[in-house]
N, CA and C atoms of all chains as a GROMACS GRO file, in nm:
protein
  468
    1MET      N    1  -0.818  -3.537   3.314
    1MET     CA    2  -0.880  -3.664   3.270
    1MET      C    3  -0.815  -3.760   3.362
    2LYS      N    4  -0.885  -3.824   3.424
    2LYS     CA    5  -0.834  -3.958   3.517
    2LYS      C    6  -0.783  -4.074   3.444
    3THR      N    7  -0.661  -4.127   3.456
    3THR     CA    8  -0.600  -4.248   3.400
    3THR      C    9  -0.596  -4.355   3.536
    4LYS      N   10  -0.571  -4.474   3.471
    4LYS     CA   11  -0.579  -4.572   3.551
    4LYS      C   12  -0.426  -4.596   3.612
    5ALA      N   13  -0.400  -4.630   3.729
    5ALA     CA   14  -0.300  -4.673   3.786
    5ALA      C   15  -0.307  -4.798   3.859
    6ILE      N   16  -0.232  -4.903   3.806
    6ILE     CA   17  -0.247  -5.035   3.875
    6ILE      C   18  -0.129  -5.078   3.960
    7PHE      N   19  -0.152  -5.104   4.074
    7PHE     CA   20  -0.055  -5.135   4.184
    7PHE      C   21  -0.033  -5.294   4.201
    8TYR      N   22   0.054  -5.368   4.151
    8TYR     CA   23   0.058  -5.484   4.184
    8TYR      C   24   0.158  -5.562   4.283
    9HIS      N   25   0.081  -5.618   4.362
    9HIS     CA   26   0.146  -5.696   4.475
    9HIS      C   27   0.139  -5.847   4.512
   10ALA      N   28   0.191  -5.903   4.616
   10ALA     CA   29   0.180  -6.022   4.642
   10ALA      C   30   0.151  -6.042   4.792
   11GLY      N   31   0.113  -5.957   4.865
   11GLY     CA   32   0.099  -5.962   4.996
   11GLY      C   33   0.215  -5.972   5.109
   12CYS      N   34   0.336  -5.960   5.023
   12CYS     CA   35   0.476  -5.948   5.086
   12CYS      C   36   0.468  -5.821   5.192
   13PRO      N   37   0.576  -5.839   5.279
   13PRO     CA   38   0.595  -5.717   5.392
   13PRO      C   39   0.637  -5.596   5.286
   14VAL      N   40   0.716  -5.616   5.194
   14VAL     CA   41   0.767  -5.503   5.116
   14VAL      C   42   0.650  -5.444   5.052
   15CYS      N   43   0.564  -5.539   5.013
   15CYS     CA   44   0.455  -5.498   4.929
   15CYS      C   45   0.364  -5.398   4.990
   16VAL      N   46   0.332  -5.468   5.118
   16VAL     CA   47   0.243  -5.381   5.208
   16VAL      C   48   0.271  -5.255   5.257
   17ALA      N   49   0.394  -5.241   5.258
   17ALA     CA   50   0.470  -5.105   5.285
   17ALA      C   51   0.460  -5.020   5.180
   18ALA      N   52   0.492  -5.075   5.051
   18ALA     CA   53   0.477  -4.991   4.950
   18ALA      C   54   0.341  -4.951   4.930
   19GLU      N   55   0.224  -5.039   4.935
   19GLU     CA   56   0.097  -5.017   4.933
   19GLU      C   57   0.034  -4.872   5.006
   20GLN      N   58   0.084  -4.896   5.129
   20GLN     CA   59   0.057  -4.807   5.240
   20GLN      C   60   0.107  -4.659   5.216
   21ASN      N   61   0.221  -4.654   5.163
   21ASN     CA   62   0.287  -4.527   5.129
   21ASN      C   63   0.275  -4.484   4.993
   22VAL      N   64   0.314  -4.576   4.898
   22VAL     CA   65   0.334  -4.509   4.754
   22VAL      C   66   0.179  -4.533   4.689
   23ALA      N   67   0.139  -4.628   4.706
   23ALA     CA   68  -0.004  -4.646   4.644
   23ALA      C   69  -0.104  -4.543   4.716
   24ASN      N   70  -0.107  -4.519   4.845
   24ASN     CA   71  -0.197  -4.409   4.910
   24ASN      C   72  -0.136  -4.286   4.894
   25ALA      N   73  -0.014  -4.261   4.821
   25ALA     CA   74   0.026  -4.126   4.790
   25ALA      C   75  -0.027  -4.090   4.664
   26ILE      N   76  -0.056  -4.168   4.572
   26ILE     CA   77  -0.102  -4.135   4.448
   26ILE      C   78  -0.232  -4.026   4.423
   27ASP      N   79  -0.195  -3.946   4.363
   27ASP     CA   80  -0.308  -3.827   4.374
   27ASP      C   81  -0.447  -3.872   4.294
   28PRO      N   82  -0.548  -3.885   4.401
   28PRO     CA   83  -0.672  -3.940   4.338
   28PRO      C   84  -0.751  -3.846   4.237
   29ALA      N   85  -0.711  -3.729   4.220
   29ALA     CA   86  -0.755  -3.650   4.108
   29ALA      C   87  -0.686  -3.681   3.966
   30LYS      N   88  -0.565  -3.732   3.967
   30LYS     CA   89  -0.521  -3.771   3.849
   30LYS      C   90  -0.547  -3.920   3.795
   31TYR      N   91  -0.538  -4.020   3.906
   31TYR     CA   92  -0.551  -4.162   3.904
   31TYR      C   93  -0.636  -4.243   3.983
   32ASP      N   94  -0.695  -4.321   3.904
   32ASP     CA   95  -0.795  -4.441   3.980
   32ASP      C   96  -0.700  -4.548   3.980
   33VAL      N   97  -0.670  -4.566   4.108
   33VAL     CA   98  -0.582  -4.668   4.170
   33VAL      C   99  -0.636  -4.805   4.192
   34GLU      N  100  -0.596  -4.890   4.124
   34GLU     CA  101  -0.657  -5.021   4.125
   34GLU      C  102  -0.556  -5.128   4.181
   35VAL      N  103  -0.571  -5.200   4.309
   35VAL     CA  104  -0.474  -5.304   4.363
   35VAL      C  105  -0.505  -5.440   4.314
   36VAL      N  106  -0.407  -5.493   4.278
   36VAL     CA  107  -0.410  -5.624   4.240
   36VAL      C  108  -0.322  -5.730   4.298
   37HIS      N  109  -0.368  -5.833   4.369
   37HIS     CA  110  -0.266  -5.916   4.442
   37HIS      C  111  -0.258  -6.044   4.336
   38LEU      N  112  -0.153  -6.024   4.293
   38LEU     CA  113  -0.117  -6.149   4.184
   38LEU      C  114  -0.087  -6.284   4.235
   39GLY      N  115  -0.056  -6.299   4.366
   39GLY     CA  116  -0.047  -6.430   4.438
   39GLY      C  117  -0.211  -6.474   4.414
   40LYS      N  118  -0.297  -6.400   4.467
   40LYS     CA  119  -0.415  -6.457   4.468
   40LYS      C  120  -0.497  -6.450   4.338
   41ASP      N  121  -0.463  -6.350   4.242
   41ASP     CA  122  -0.538  -6.330   4.109
   41ASP      C  123  -0.439  -6.360   4.018
   42LYS      N  124  -0.402  -6.495   3.967
   42LYS     CA  125  -0.315  -6.529   3.875
   42LYS      C  126  -0.353  -6.484   3.743
   43SER      N  127  -0.488  -6.480   3.716
   43SER     CA  128  -0.527  -6.438   3.574
   43SER      C  129  -0.470  -6.298   3.528
   44ARG      N  130  -0.430  -6.238   3.653
   44ARG     CA  131  -0.362  -6.086   3.611
   44ARG      C  132  -0.232  -6.093   3.556
   45LEU      N  133  -0.148  -6.219   3.595
   45LEU     CA  134  -0.014  -6.215   3.580
   45LEU      C  135   0.027  -6.198   3.422
   46LYS      N  136  -0.044  -6.242   3.319
   46LYS     CA  137  -0.001  -6.206   3.205
   46LYS      C  138  -0.012  -6.056   3.168
   47GLU      N  139  -0.111  -6.002   3.205
   47GLU     CA  140  -0.136  -5.839   3.180
   47GLU      C  141  -0.039  -5.771   3.242
   48ALA      N  142   0.000  -5.798   3.371
   48ALA     CA  143   0.151  -5.748   3.443
   48ALA      C  144   0.249  -5.740   3.367
   49GLU      N  145   0.271  -5.868   3.313
   49GLU     CA  146   0.402  -5.907   3.244
   49GLU      C  147   0.399  -5.812   3.099
   50SER      N  148   0.308  -5.808   3.051
   50SER     CA  149   0.278  -5.722   2.905
   50SER      C  150   0.302  -5.578   2.948
   51ALA      N  151   0.270  -5.528   3.059
   51ALA     CA  152   0.312  -5.403   3.096
   51ALA      C  153   0.440  -5.372   3.181
   52GLY      N  154   0.533  -5.472   3.170
   52GLY     CA  155   0.667  -5.475   3.176
   52GLY      C  156   0.702  -5.502   3.343
   53VAL      N  157   0.612  -5.547   3.393
   53VAL     CA  158   0.619  -5.589   3.547
   53VAL      C  159   0.710  -5.704   3.562
   54LYS      N  160   0.826  -5.704   3.624
   54LYS     CA  161   0.930  -5.781   3.651
   54LYS      C  162   0.922  -5.861   3.791
   55SER      N  163   0.890  -5.764   3.861
   55SER     CA  164   0.857  -5.826   4.023
   55SER      C  165   0.788  -5.715   4.096
   56VAL      N  166   0.737  -5.758   4.194
   56VAL     CA  167   0.635  -5.683   4.288
   56VAL      C  168   0.714  -5.639   4.410
   57PRO      N  169   0.662  -5.536   4.485
   57PRO     CA  170   0.550  -5.466   4.437
   57PRO      C  171   0.601  -5.352   4.301
   58ALA      N  172   0.485  -5.346   4.221
   58ALA     CA  173   0.539  -5.219   4.124
   58ALA      C  174   0.404  -5.165   4.102
   59ILE      N  175   0.397  -5.051   4.037
   59ILE     CA  176   0.301  -4.963   3.991
   59ILE      C  177   0.324  -4.933   3.864
   60VAL      N  178   0.192  -4.944   3.779
   60VAL     CA  179   0.194  -4.916   3.637
   60VAL      C  180   0.107  -4.788   3.610
   61LEU      N  181   0.188  -4.698   3.584
   61LEU     CA  182   0.133  -4.530   3.541
   61LEU      C  183   0.136  -4.522   3.391
   62ASP      N  184   0.025  -4.501   3.324
   62ASP     CA  185   0.027  -4.436   3.184
   62ASP      C  186   0.102  -4.553   3.124
   63GLY      N  187   0.078  -4.685   3.138
   63GLY     CA  188   0.151  -4.792   3.072
   63GLY      C  189   0.299  -4.817   3.100
   64THR      N  190   0.355  -4.761   3.188
   64THR     CA  191   0.505  -4.769   3.222
   64THR      C  192   0.504  -4.836   3.373
   65ALA      N  193   0.585  -4.969   3.375
   65ALA     CA  194   0.590  -5.013   3.501
   65ALA      C  195   0.707  -4.957   3.579
   66PHE      N  196   0.697  -4.930   3.720
   66PHE     CA  197   0.763  -4.874   3.809
   66PHE      C  198   0.794  -4.973   3.908
   67HIS      N  199   0.869  -5.033   3.944
   67HIS     CA  200   0.930  -5.145   4.045
   67HIS      C  201   0.972  -5.083   4.158
   68ILE      N  202   0.893  -5.084   4.264
   68ILE     CA  203   0.921  -5.023   4.422
   68ILE      C  204   1.007  -5.131   4.484
   69ASN      N  205   1.119  -5.078   4.535
   69ASN     CA  206   1.185  -5.178   4.621
   69ASN      C  207   1.188  -5.333   4.550
   70PHE      N  208   1.200  -5.424   4.620
   70PHE     CA  209   1.180  -5.546   4.560
   70PHE      C  210   1.133  -5.657   4.681
   71GLY      N  211   1.030  -5.708   4.640
   71GLY     CA  212   0.946  -5.802   4.725
   71GLY      C  213   0.964  -5.954   4.673
   72ALA      N  214   0.926  -5.966   4.562
   72ALA     CA  215   0.927  -6.114   4.479
   72ALA      C  216   0.918  -6.095   4.322
   73ALA      N  217   0.995  -6.163   4.274
   73ALA     CA  218   1.028  -6.189   4.120
   73ALA      C  219   0.876  -6.241   4.075
   74ILE      N  220   0.828  -6.192   3.963
   74ILE     CA  221   0.684  -6.213   3.906
   74ILE      C  222   0.700  -6.384   3.864
   75THR      N  223   0.810  -6.437   3.821
   75THR     CA  224   0.813  -6.562   3.803
   75THR      C  225   0.811  -6.655   3.911
   76ASP      N  226   0.832  -6.601   4.033
   76ASP     CA  227   0.795  -6.696   4.151
   76ASP      C  228   0.654  -6.701   4.214
   77LEU      N  229   0.560  -6.619   4.122
   77LEU     CA  230   0.400  -6.607   4.154
   77LEU      C  231   0.344  -6.695   4.067
   78LYS      N  232   0.415  -6.766   3.975
   78LYS     CA  233   0.318  -6.847   3.890
   78LYS      C  234   0.308  -6.982   3.938
   79MET      N  235  -0.295  -3.299   5.726
   79MET     CA  236  -0.170  -3.241   5.723
   79MET      C  237  -0.082  -3.289   5.632
   80LYS      N  238  -0.016  -3.202   5.555
   80LYS     CA  239   0.088  -3.233   5.456
   80LYS      C  240   0.224  -3.280   5.514
   81THR      N  241   0.268  -3.375   5.458
   81THR     CA  242   0.399  -3.404   5.483
   81THR      C  243   0.504  -3.394   5.375
   82LYS      N  244   0.626  -3.411   5.399
   82LYS     CA  245   0.736  -3.392   5.288
   82LYS      C  246   0.779  -3.527   5.206
   83ALA      N  247   0.772  -3.516   5.085
   83ALA     CA  248   0.810  -3.647   5.015
   83ALA      C  249   0.935  -3.599   4.960
   84ILE      N  250   1.044  -3.680   4.959
   84ILE     CA  251   1.160  -3.619   4.866
   84ILE      C  252   1.181  -3.721   4.766
   85PHE      N  253   1.188  -3.652   4.636
   85PHE     CA  254   1.240  -3.756   4.524
   85PHE      C  255   1.381  -3.724   4.498
   86TYR      N  256   1.475  -3.823   4.502
   86TYR     CA  257   1.598  -3.827   4.480
   86TYR      C  258   1.651  -3.876   4.340
   87HIS      N  259   1.719  -3.798   4.247
   87HIS     CA  260   1.757  -3.851   4.121
   87HIS      C  261   1.872  -3.797   4.089
   88ALA      N  262   1.921  -3.860   3.979
   88ALA     CA  263   2.060  -3.795   3.951
   88ALA      C  264   2.067  -3.775   3.765
   89GLY      N  265   1.962  -3.736   3.728
   89GLY     CA  266   1.930  -3.694   3.599
   89GLY      C  267   1.957  -3.807   3.491
   90CYS      N  268   1.950  -3.926   3.540
   90CYS     CA  269   1.942  -4.030   3.427
   90CYS      C  270   1.834  -4.076   3.371
   91PRO      N  271   1.828  -4.117   3.259
   91PRO     CA  272   1.686  -4.150   3.191
   91PRO      C  273   1.571  -4.224   3.257
   92VAL      N  274   1.645  -4.336   3.348
   92VAL     CA  275   1.524  -4.392   3.447
   92VAL      C  276   1.476  -4.295   3.527
   93CYS      N  277   1.564  -4.215   3.581
   93CYS     CA  278   1.505  -4.111   3.694
   93CYS      C  279   1.432  -4.016   3.638
   94VAL      N  280   1.465  -3.960   3.500
   94VAL     CA  281   1.361  -3.872   3.438
   94VAL      C  282   1.215  -3.946   3.420
   95ALA      N  283   1.228  -4.058   3.374
   95ALA     CA  284   1.073  -4.132   3.369
   95ALA      C  285   1.026  -4.124   3.475
   96ALA      N  286   1.096  -4.148   3.591
   96ALA     CA  287   1.009  -4.186   3.728
   96ALA      C  288   0.984  -4.055   3.788
   97GLU      N  289   1.038  -3.949   3.765
   97GLU     CA  290   1.000  -3.812   3.813
   97GLU      C  291   0.879  -3.765   3.733
   98GLN      N  292   0.866  -3.809   3.597
   98GLN     CA  293   0.756  -3.751   3.508
   98GLN      C  294   0.633  -3.825   3.556
   99ASN      N  295   0.660  -3.949   3.587
   99ASN     CA  296   0.529  -4.030   3.632
   99ASN      C  297   0.513  -4.037   3.780
  100VAL      N  298   0.610  -4.085   3.849
  100VAL     CA  299   0.555  -4.120   3.982
  100VAL      C  300   0.584  -3.990   4.050
  101ALA      N  301   0.671  -3.913   4.049
  101ALA     CA  302   0.690  -3.776   4.154
  101ALA      C  303   0.558  -3.730   4.103
  102ASN      N  304   0.518  -3.703   3.988
  102ASN     CA  305   0.412  -3.608   3.930
  102ASN      C  306   0.272  -3.682   3.993
  103ALA      N  307   0.279  -3.807   4.009
  103ALA     CA  308   0.153  -3.868   4.044
  103ALA      C  309   0.122  -3.834   4.187
  104ILE      N  310   0.225  -3.784   4.275
  104ILE     CA  311   0.187  -3.790   4.438
  104ILE      C  312   0.096  -3.673   4.447
  105ASP      N  313   0.004  -3.724   4.527
  105ASP     CA  314  -0.119  -3.639   4.577
  105ASP      C  315  -0.069  -3.493   4.632
  106PRO      N  316  -0.064  -3.375   4.580
  106PRO     CA  317  -0.026  -3.266   4.634
  106PRO      C  318  -0.120  -3.210   4.752
  107ALA      N  319  -0.229  -3.286   4.793
  107ALA     CA  320  -0.302  -3.266   4.904
  107ALA      C  321  -0.226  -3.325   5.028
  108LYS      N  322  -0.160  -3.427   5.001
  108LYS     CA  323  -0.099  -3.492   5.109
  108LYS      C  324   0.070  -3.482   5.111
  109TYR      N  325   0.117  -3.432   4.996
  109TYR     CA  326   0.262  -3.432   5.022
  109TYR      C  327   0.311  -3.307   4.954
  110ASP      N  328   0.419  -3.245   5.004
  110ASP     CA  329   0.495  -3.151   4.935
  110ASP      C  330   0.613  -3.240   4.882
  111VAL      N  331   0.620  -3.220   4.740
  111VAL     CA  332   0.725  -3.294   4.701
  111VAL      C  333   0.846  -3.202   4.645
  112GLU      N  334   0.955  -3.243   4.690
  112GLU     CA  335   1.081  -3.180   4.688
  112GLU      C  336   1.180  -3.269   4.592
  113VAL      N  337   1.215  -3.209   4.477
  113VAL     CA  338   1.300  -3.290   4.376
  113VAL      C  339   1.442  -3.251   4.388
  114VAL      N  340   1.542  -3.345   4.442
  114VAL     CA  341   1.660  -3.306   4.449
  114VAL      C  342   1.753  -3.417   4.366
  115HIS      N  343   1.847  -3.331   4.287
  115HIS     CA  344   1.938  -3.392   4.207
  115HIS      C  345   2.064  -3.422   4.290
  116LEU      N  346   2.104  -3.550   4.293
  116LEU     CA  347   2.210  -3.603   4.396
  116LEU      C  348   2.337  -3.587   4.297
  117GLY      N  349   2.339  -3.595   4.194
  117GLY     CA  350   2.450  -3.567   4.116
  117GLY      C  351   2.507  -3.401   4.111
  118LYS      N  352   2.410  -3.316   4.120
  118LYS     CA  353   2.442  -3.183   4.140
  118LYS      C  354   2.466  -3.128   4.284
  119ASP      N  355   2.375  -3.180   4.354
  119ASP     CA  356   2.377  -3.153   4.490
  119ASP      C  357   2.426  -3.272   4.590
  120LYS      N  358   2.546  -3.260   4.598
  120LYS     CA  359   2.616  -3.371   4.676
  120LYS      C  360   2.599  -3.349   4.831
  121SER      N  361   2.562  -3.238   4.855
  121SER     CA  362   2.567  -3.213   5.026
  121SER      C  363   2.439  -3.286   5.058
  122ARG      N  364   2.346  -3.330   4.969
  122ARG     CA  365   2.229  -3.395   5.018
  122ARG      C  366   2.247  -3.556   5.029
  123LEU      N  367   2.361  -3.596   4.988
  123LEU     CA  368   2.371  -3.741   4.991
  123LEU      C  369   2.361  -3.826   5.118
  124LYS      N  370   2.439  -3.747   5.211
  124LYS     CA  371   2.432  -3.803   5.343
  124LYS      C  372   2.284  -3.814   5.394
  125GLU      N  373   2.224  -3.713   5.366
  125GLU     CA  374   2.086  -3.719   5.412
  125GLU      C  375   1.997  -3.833   5.348
  126ALA      N  376   2.019  -3.849   5.216
  126ALA     CA  377   1.951  -3.949   5.136
  126ALA      C  378   1.979  -4.074   5.198
  127GLU      N  379   2.114  -4.103   5.218
  127GLU     CA  380   2.181  -4.239   5.282
  127GLU      C  381   2.122  -4.290   5.414
  128SER      N  382   2.096  -4.140   5.489
  128SER     CA  383   2.028  -4.164   5.633
  128SER      C  384   1.900  -4.214   5.616
  129ALA      N  385   1.838  -4.174   5.535
  129ALA     CA  386   1.695  -4.220   5.492
  129ALA      C  387   1.678  -4.366   5.433
  130GLY      N  388   1.788  -4.416   5.400
  130GLY     CA  389   1.782  -4.553   5.338
  130GLY      C  390   1.795  -4.572   5.219
  131VAL      N  391   1.816  -4.452   5.138
  131VAL     CA  392   1.835  -4.443   4.987
  131VAL      C  393   1.962  -4.533   4.928
  132LYS      N  394   1.963  -4.627   4.854
  132LYS     CA  395   2.079  -4.707   4.805
  132LYS      C  396   2.086  -4.672   4.639
  133SER      N  397   1.978  -4.633   4.577
  133SER     CA  398   2.016  -4.628   4.457
  133SER      C  399   1.889  -4.500   4.410
  134VAL      N  400   1.939  -4.447   4.294
  134VAL     CA  401   1.811  -4.357   4.240
  134VAL      C  402   1.784  -4.402   4.112
  135PRO      N  403   1.647  -4.374   4.068
  135PRO     CA  404   1.556  -4.291   4.133
  135PRO      C  405   1.504  -4.348   4.263
  136ALA      N  406   1.472  -4.257   4.389
  136ALA     CA  407   1.413  -4.328   4.485
  136ALA      C  408   1.308  -4.208   4.543
  137ILE      N  409   1.197  -4.234   4.631
  137ILE     CA  410   1.134  -4.124   4.687
  137ILE      C  411   1.119  -4.188   4.833
  138VAL      N  412   1.154  -4.061   4.900
  138VAL     CA  413   1.142  -4.100   5.059
  138VAL      C  414   0.989  -4.041   5.103
  139LEU      N  415   0.917  -4.140   5.144
  139LEU     CA  416   0.771  -4.110   5.198
  139LEU      C  417   0.760  -4.130   5.345
  140ASP      N  418   0.727  -4.015   5.430
  140ASP     CA  419   0.705  -4.053   5.571
  140ASP      C  420   0.852  -4.114   5.625
  141GLY      N  421   0.960  -4.075   5.582
  141GLY     CA  422   1.083  -4.127   5.623
  141GLY      C  423   1.103  -4.269   5.591
  142THR      N  424   1.037  -4.336   5.481
  142THR     CA  425   1.062  -4.466   5.436
  142THR      C  426   1.125  -4.441   5.282
  143ALA      N  427   1.241  -4.519   5.248
  143ALA     CA  428   1.276  -4.504   5.124
  143ALA      C  429   1.205  -4.613   5.049
  144PHE      N  430   1.174  -4.538   4.917
  144PHE     CA  431   1.123  -4.656   4.821
  144PHE      C  432   1.206  -4.634   4.701
  145HIS      N  433   1.283  -4.725   4.636
  145HIS     CA  434   1.361  -4.729   4.545
  145HIS      C  435   1.264  -4.753   4.404
  146ILE      N  436   1.276  -4.674   4.314
  146ILE     CA  437   1.186  -4.679   4.181
  146ILE      C  438   1.267  -4.734   4.053
  147ASN      N  439   1.238  -4.874   4.010
  147ASN     CA  440   1.333  -4.931   3.917
  147ASN      C  441   1.470  -4.888   3.954
  148PHE      N  442   1.570  -4.873   3.847
  148PHE     CA  443   1.727  -4.872   3.903
  148PHE      C  444   1.776  -4.798   3.805
  149GLY      N  445   1.839  -4.694   3.837
  149GLY     CA  446   1.922  -4.577   3.770
  149GLY      C  447   2.061  -4.601   3.790
  150ALA      N  448   2.084  -4.553   3.907
  150ALA     CA  449   2.238  -4.559   3.944
  150ALA      C  450   2.252  -4.578   4.096
  151ALA      N  451   2.355  -4.654   4.165
  151ALA     CA  452   2.371  -4.685   4.286
  151ALA      C  453   2.408  -4.558   4.333
  152ILE      N  454   2.379  -4.513   4.476
  152ILE     CA  455   2.412  -4.391   4.545
  152ILE      C  456   2.567  -4.388   4.546
  153THR      N  457   2.666  -4.496   4.549
  153THR     CA  458   2.783  -4.495   4.588
  153THR      C  459   2.844  -4.445   4.461
  154ASP      N  460   2.791  -4.439   4.342
  154ASP     CA  461   2.828  -4.395   4.220
  154ASP      C  462   2.833  -4.262   4.215
  155LEU      N  463   2.764  -4.193   4.287
  155LEU     CA  464   2.728  -4.035   4.285
  155LEU      C  465   2.816  -3.962   4.385
  156LYS      N  466   2.920  -4.024   4.449
  156LYS     CA  467   2.981  -3.960   4.544
  156LYS      C  468   3.140  -3.910   4.455
   0.00000   0.00000   0.00000
């Protein structure tokens, strides 16, 4: 059964590298990957914070937030 | 063509969570995932550092190091 993976970013260089490598490496047989630009889509900030996202880029897999390197703090995107 | 992905960890709780989620989410059609325990296999430390790994857990995809959350600094594993 496929579950949802959400990749949160803010367009920063660190985010782009993570998207091109990590987000694209996710197994499409296991996950539907959604990419959310928190700088542009601020309505998703609350949901990201609820999942435990503290900085971008980050990927939420099965409800757990994994921060990938460090691009920007989520508090700087508000 | 498959390339190699190397997941470096040190057995810490943060590492285990990252392995179960992120490493297992990697598309096996794109990558051969190798899991390296740097606490046990210190001979791999140099190679990990050369790839830019500064802390574990981390995954190296196409030669680029992506640090996932923070378990331990690589300098603490020596």
